[in-house]
Every structure is written in C-alpha cells, then in structure tokens.
NUBAMAR-376277 format. One record per residue (C-alpha): residue number from 1; x, y, z. Coordinates in steps of 0.001 Angstrom, whole numbers. Example, Ala and Ser with C-alpha at 12.3 -4.5 7.8 and 13.67 -1.06 7.14 Angstrom:
<pts>
<pt k="1" xx="12300" yy="-4500" zz="7800"/>
<pt k="2" xx="13670" yy="-1060" zz="7140"/>
</pts>
This chain:
<pts>
<pt k="1" xx="-149699" yy="138505" zz="14872"/>
<pt k="2" xx="-147320" yy="136961" zz="12408"/>
<pt k="3" xx="-148867" yy="136582" zz="9779"/>
<pt k="4" xx="-152168" yy="135409" zz="9456"/>
<pt k="5" xx="-152014" yy="133033" zz="6336"/>
<pt k="6" xx="-148466" yy="132405" zz="3831"/>
<pt k="7" xx="-149605" yy="134539" zz="1157"/>
<pt k="8" xx="-150804" yy="137698" zz="3396"/>
<pt k="9" xx="-149886" yy="141067" zz="1670"/>
<pt k="10" xx="-148980" yy="143183" zz="4254"/>
<pt k="11" xx="-148862" yy="147365" zz="5253"/>
<pt k="12" xx="-146538" yy="148557" zz="7036"/>
<pt k="13" xx="-146664" yy="152396" zz="8503"/>
<pt k="14" xx="-143631" yy="152998" zz="9911"/>
<pt k="15" xx="-139864" yy="151902" zz="8967"/>
<pt k="16" xx="-138375" yy="152809" zz="12659"/>
<pt k="17" xx="-136713" yy="150076" zz="14748"/>
<pt k="18" xx="-140288" yy="147752" zz="15417"/>
<pt k="19" xx="-141722" yy="148787" zz="11947"/>
<pt k="20" xx="-138463" yy="147543" zz="10150"/>
<pt k="21" xx="-138434" yy="144538" zz="12591"/>
<pt k="22" xx="-142363" yy="144112" zz="11506"/>
<pt k="23" xx="-140659" yy="143631" zz="7999"/>
<pt k="24" xx="-138262" yy="141325" zz="8558"/>
<pt k="25" xx="-141209" yy="138770" zz="10727"/>
<pt k="26" xx="-143425" yy="139259" zz="7760"/>
<pt k="27" xx="-140743" yy="138657" zz="5588"/>
<pt k="28" xx="-139457" yy="135519" zz="6926"/>
<pt k="29" xx="-142618" yy="134359" zz="7862"/>
<pt k="30" xx="-144183" yy="133788" zz="4535"/>
<pt k="31" xx="-146195" yy="137751" zz="3005"/>
<pt k="32" xx="-146913" yy="137411" zz="148"/>
<pt k="33" xx="-145735" yy="141788" zz="-287"/>
<pt k="34" xx="-144313" yy="144052" zz="2276"/>
<pt k="35" xx="-145330" yy="147592" zz="1416"/>
<pt k="36" xx="-144307" yy="150419" zz="3869"/>
<pt k="37" xx="-144219" yy="153783" zz="4351"/>
<pt k="38" xx="-142492" yy="155990" zz="6032"/>
<pt k="39" xx="-142207" yy="160522" zz="6283"/>
<pt k="40" xx="-138624" yy="159781" zz="6049"/>
<pt k="41" xx="-136809" yy="159051" zz="2914"/>
<pt k="42" xx="-133275" yy="157617" zz="4637"/>
<pt k="43" xx="-135910" yy="154967" zz="6295"/>
<pt k="44" xx="-137404" yy="153670" zz="3533"/>
<pt k="45" xx="-134269" yy="152942" zz="1387"/>
<pt k="46" xx="-133354" yy="150853" zz="4899"/>
<pt k="47" xx="-137210" yy="149739" zz="4657"/>
<pt k="48" xx="-135752" yy="148273" zz="1026"/>
<pt k="49" xx="-132488" yy="146814" zz="2223"/>
<pt k="50" xx="-134969" yy="144432" zz="4787"/>
<pt k="51" xx="-136642" yy="143080" zz="1334"/>
<pt k="52" xx="-139935" yy="145806" zz="1252"/>
<pt k="53" xx="-141080" yy="145608" zz="-2135"/>
<pt k="54" xx="-142931" yy="148693" zz="-2180"/>
<pt k="55" xx="-142245" yy="152226" zz="168"/>
<pt k="56" xx="-144066" yy="155153" zz="-109"/>
<pt k="57" xx="-143985" yy="158149" zz="2019"/>
<pt k="58" xx="-148078" yy="157662" zz="1397"/>
<pt k="59" xx="-150518" yy="154486" zz="978"/>
<pt k="60" xx="-152159" yy="156402" zz="-2020"/>
<pt k="61" xx="-148697" yy="155997" zz="-3838"/>
<pt k="62" xx="-149206" yy="152175" zz="-3908"/>
<pt k="63" xx="-151767" yy="150291" zz="-6277"/>
<pt k="64" xx="-153766" yy="148197" zz="-4238"/>
<pt k="65" xx="-157625" yy="149036" zz="-4561"/>
<pt k="66" xx="-158742" yy="145515" zz="-2687"/>
<pt k="67" xx="-156768" yy="146886" zz="574"/>
<pt k="68" xx="-153968" yy="144754" zz="2418"/>
<pt k="69" xx="-154404" yy="141353" zz="4129"/>
<pt k="70" xx="-152454" yy="142445" zz="6845"/>
<pt k="71" xx="-152447" yy="145748" zz="8116"/>
<pt k="72" xx="-149671" yy="147201" zz="10808"/>
<pt k="73" xx="-149207" yy="150591" zz="12623"/>
<pt k="74" xx="-145728" yy="150606" zz="14211"/>
<pt k="75" xx="-145659" yy="154709" zz="14044"/>
<pt k="76" xx="-148818" yy="155369" zz="17011"/>
<pt k="77" xx="-149814" yy="158243" zz="14219"/>
<pt k="78" xx="-153472" yy="158792" zz="14777"/>
<pt k="79" xx="-153692" yy="160164" zz="10303"/>
<pt k="80" xx="-151927" yy="156807" zz="9866"/>
<pt k="81" xx="-154052" yy="154942" zz="11942"/>
<pt k="82" xx="-157431" yy="156042" zz="10220"/>
<pt k="83" xx="-155886" yy="155791" zz="7276"/>
<pt k="84" xx="-154262" yy="152375" zz="8141"/>
<pt k="85" xx="-158228" yy="151227" zz="9273"/>
<pt k="86" xx="-159282" yy="152118" zz="6048"/>
<pt k="87" xx="-156919" yy="149991" zz="3714"/>
<pt k="88" xx="-157312" yy="146463" zz="5548"/>
<pt k="89" xx="-159432" yy="144114" zz="3072"/>
<pt k="90" xx="-162710" yy="142210" zz="3994"/>
<pt k="91" xx="-161886" yy="139833" zz="6045"/>
<pt k="92" xx="-158537" yy="141487" zz="6994"/>
<pt k="93" xx="-156791" yy="142385" zz="10065"/>
<pt k="94" xx="-156041" yy="145647" zz="11063"/>
<pt k="95" xx="-152911" yy="145417" zz="14063"/>
<pt k="96" xx="-152206" yy="148374" zz="16936"/>
<pt k="97" xx="-148645" yy="148125" zz="18052"/>
<pt k="98" xx="-146910" yy="151631" zz="17887"/>
<pt k="99" xx="-147306" yy="153439" zz="20674"/>
<pt k="100" xx="-150303" yy="156681" zz="20718"/>
<pt k="101" xx="-150502" yy="159261" zz="23391"/>
<pt k="102" xx="-153099" yy="157994" zz="26053"/>
<pt k="103" xx="-155326" yy="160881" zz="25141"/>
<pt k="104" xx="-155001" yy="160231" zz="21839"/>
<pt k="105" xx="-158777" yy="159467" zz="19588"/>
<pt k="106" xx="-158982" yy="157576" zz="16253"/>
<pt k="107" xx="-162179" yy="157894" zz="13993"/>
<pt k="108" xx="-163059" yy="154793" zz="11399"/>
<pt k="109" xx="-166071" yy="153643" zz="10226"/>
<pt k="110" xx="-167442" yy="150967" zz="12736"/>
<pt k="111" xx="-169317" yy="150107" zz="9434"/>
<pt k="112" xx="-166777" yy="149182" zz="8520"/>
<pt k="113" xx="-165124" yy="147206" zz="10862"/>
<pt k="114" xx="-168418" yy="145194" zz="11115"/>
<pt k="115" xx="-169873" yy="144478" zz="7141"/>
<pt k="116" xx="-165697" yy="143865" zz="5825"/>
<pt k="117" xx="-165218" yy="141638" zz="8998"/>
<pt k="118" xx="-162488" yy="143321" zz="10461"/>
<pt k="119" xx="-160713" yy="142034" zz="13110"/>
<pt k="120" xx="-158356" yy="144528" zz="14783"/>
<pt k="121" xx="-155292" yy="144065" zz="17306"/>
<pt k="122" xx="-153784" yy="145806" zz="19505"/>
<pt k="123" xx="-150695" yy="144875" zz="20820"/>
<pt k="124" xx="-147551" yy="146277" zz="22585"/>
<pt k="125" xx="-144926" yy="142590" zz="22592"/>
<pt k="126" xx="-144387" yy="142128" zz="25759"/>
<pt k="127" xx="-146041" yy="138391" zz="26644"/>
<pt k="128" xx="-143625" yy="136111" zz="25661"/>
<pt k="129" xx="-141878" yy="138014" zz="23601"/>
<pt k="130" xx="-138539" yy="138782" zz="24485"/>
<pt k="131" xx="-137174" yy="135313" zz="24883"/>
<pt k="132" xx="-138653" yy="134991" zz="21550"/>
<pt k="133" xx="-136420" yy="137691" zz="19782"/>
<pt k="134" xx="-132859" yy="137208" zz="21563"/>
<pt k="135" xx="-133810" yy="133156" zz="19822"/>
<pt k="136" xx="-134346" yy="135025" zz="16368"/>
<pt k="137" xx="-131540" yy="137030" zz="16626"/>
<pt k="138" xx="-129204" yy="134400" zz="17850"/>
<pt k="139" xx="-130070" yy="132619" zz="14495"/>
<pt k="140" xx="-129172" yy="135484" zz="12373"/>
<pt k="141" xx="-132705" yy="136058" zz="11842"/>
<pt k="142" xx="-133007" yy="139444" zz="12347"/>
<pt k="143" xx="-130664" yy="141987" zz="11215"/>
<pt k="144" xx="-130377" yy="143816" zz="15079"/>
<pt k="145" xx="-127004" yy="145575" zz="13447"/>
<pt k="146" xx="-129294" yy="147471" zz="10675"/>
<pt k="147" xx="-131213" yy="148650" zz="13890"/>
<pt k="148" xx="-128510" yy="150511" zz="16010"/>
<pt k="149" xx="-127777" yy="153468" zz="13811"/>
<pt k="150" xx="-125415" yy="155455" zz="16093"/>
<pt k="151" xx="-123119" yy="154902" zz="18994"/>
<pt k="152" xx="-122069" yy="157447" zz="21833"/>
<pt k="153" xx="-119956" yy="157126" zz="24256"/>
<pt k="154" xx="-121430" yy="158157" zz="27969"/>
<pt k="155" xx="-119475" yy="161857" zz="27728"/>
<pt k="156" xx="-121204" yy="162542" zz="24142"/>
<pt k="157" xx="-124759" yy="162125" zz="25811"/>
<pt k="158" xx="-124874" yy="165755" zz="24250"/>
<pt k="159" xx="-124558" yy="164720" zz="20753"/>
<pt k="160" xx="-126344" yy="161648" zz="20710"/>
<pt k="161" xx="-129848" yy="163417" zz="22543"/>
<pt k="162" xx="-129019" yy="165458" zz="20052"/>
<pt k="163" xx="-129083" yy="163111" zz="16903"/>
<pt k="164" xx="-132364" yy="161728" zz="18791"/>
<pt k="165" xx="-134267" yy="165052" zz="18414"/>
<pt k="166" xx="-132781" yy="165020" zz="15153"/>
<pt k="167" xx="-134713" yy="162102" zz="14023"/>
<pt k="168" xx="-131854" yy="160947" zz="12108"/>
<pt k="169" xx="-131430" yy="157381" zz="14105"/>
<pt k="170" xx="-133156" yy="154553" zz="14711"/>
<pt k="171" xx="-131957" yy="153030" zz="18113"/>
<pt k="172" xx="-129013" yy="155277" zz="19508"/>
<pt k="173" xx="-126929" yy="153172" zz="21759"/>
<pt k="174" xx="-124877" yy="155333" zz="24699"/>
<pt k="175" xx="-122149" yy="153219" zz="26276"/>
<pt k="176" xx="-120786" yy="153357" zz="29336"/>
<pt k="177" xx="-117196" yy="155000" zz="29445"/>
<pt k="178" xx="-114298" yy="152863" zz="29831"/>
</pts>
C-alpha cells in the first residue's frame, strides 16, 4: 500500500517493529511527511532516528487539521483505529495493518467514509511480501539492526520472556545454545 502518491503525508499509529518498518518504507517511497504516534517515548525516539518528522504520544499534538492522505494503524488497538479513521484527509486511505483481537469492533462514521471518499484497506502483509522484504534488507534500504533490541541465549528464555512482558524491546532474538 506504499505509497499512494509521491508526496503523501503519513500518520502511523505504533512505533513497534512493524510501525518502524512502515515508517522506513514510506520515507524511501517519497512521503512528504511522516508523523508517528505511540505511547512509548523510547519507541518514539527510535522513530525520530529512522526519519519521522514528528512524533507524539497523542495525535492531537500534531497540527494538521486537514488530515493525512495516508493513515496506517500498526497497533491493532481499537481506540487507535477509531482515532485514525477520523484523521484521514478527504480522498485519503486508512490502512489497517495492526492485528486486533478477532472479536474486537471499532466505531466510526460511515457517512465520513462515504462523504470524504475514504478508502479503508486491510493488509496482512503476507501476499508476495517476503521476497521483497529480503531484497530491501539486502540492499540496506531497511535498517533491520534497529529492530532487534535484545538477544538472549536459549538458556535465558525466562529473561527474554520477562523483557517482552515489560515492553522494553521491539524484537527479541533467542539464539540456539552453543
């Protein structure tokens, strides 16, 4: 789904691994601006380091009353999805990339979708994407090293699990024993 057009303004919800990858891809694909929302300040610092123009813990902090051409949810959090749909510019696109629980439901204005001609696109990112991802990493287009924040030996599995539960890492690598 990247990009709709060169020069699109993007709003990305979530600066976890997938949000940071989307951020990098949008940047190299010609985004005019990249705004990122996350509740984790450390993740927002990483987003800035990877090229975000503006970051905030709440989208209300951004001054873009006309909205964004492309809004992408990488969280799966219903409140973020609902907020994001409301921030799409007329004629823009909302992309649902984050994984919400299967029983979750979101509320938004069908009239706004109709009247503003908003496209809503779901993306599971598995169709024809693995080969492309490998190519982009091989070319150095995506900073994959930034994604892995912790590396543990198999014997340190409990520590790795606790690190994940604490929410202090992005991708946590577990290496086989020697």
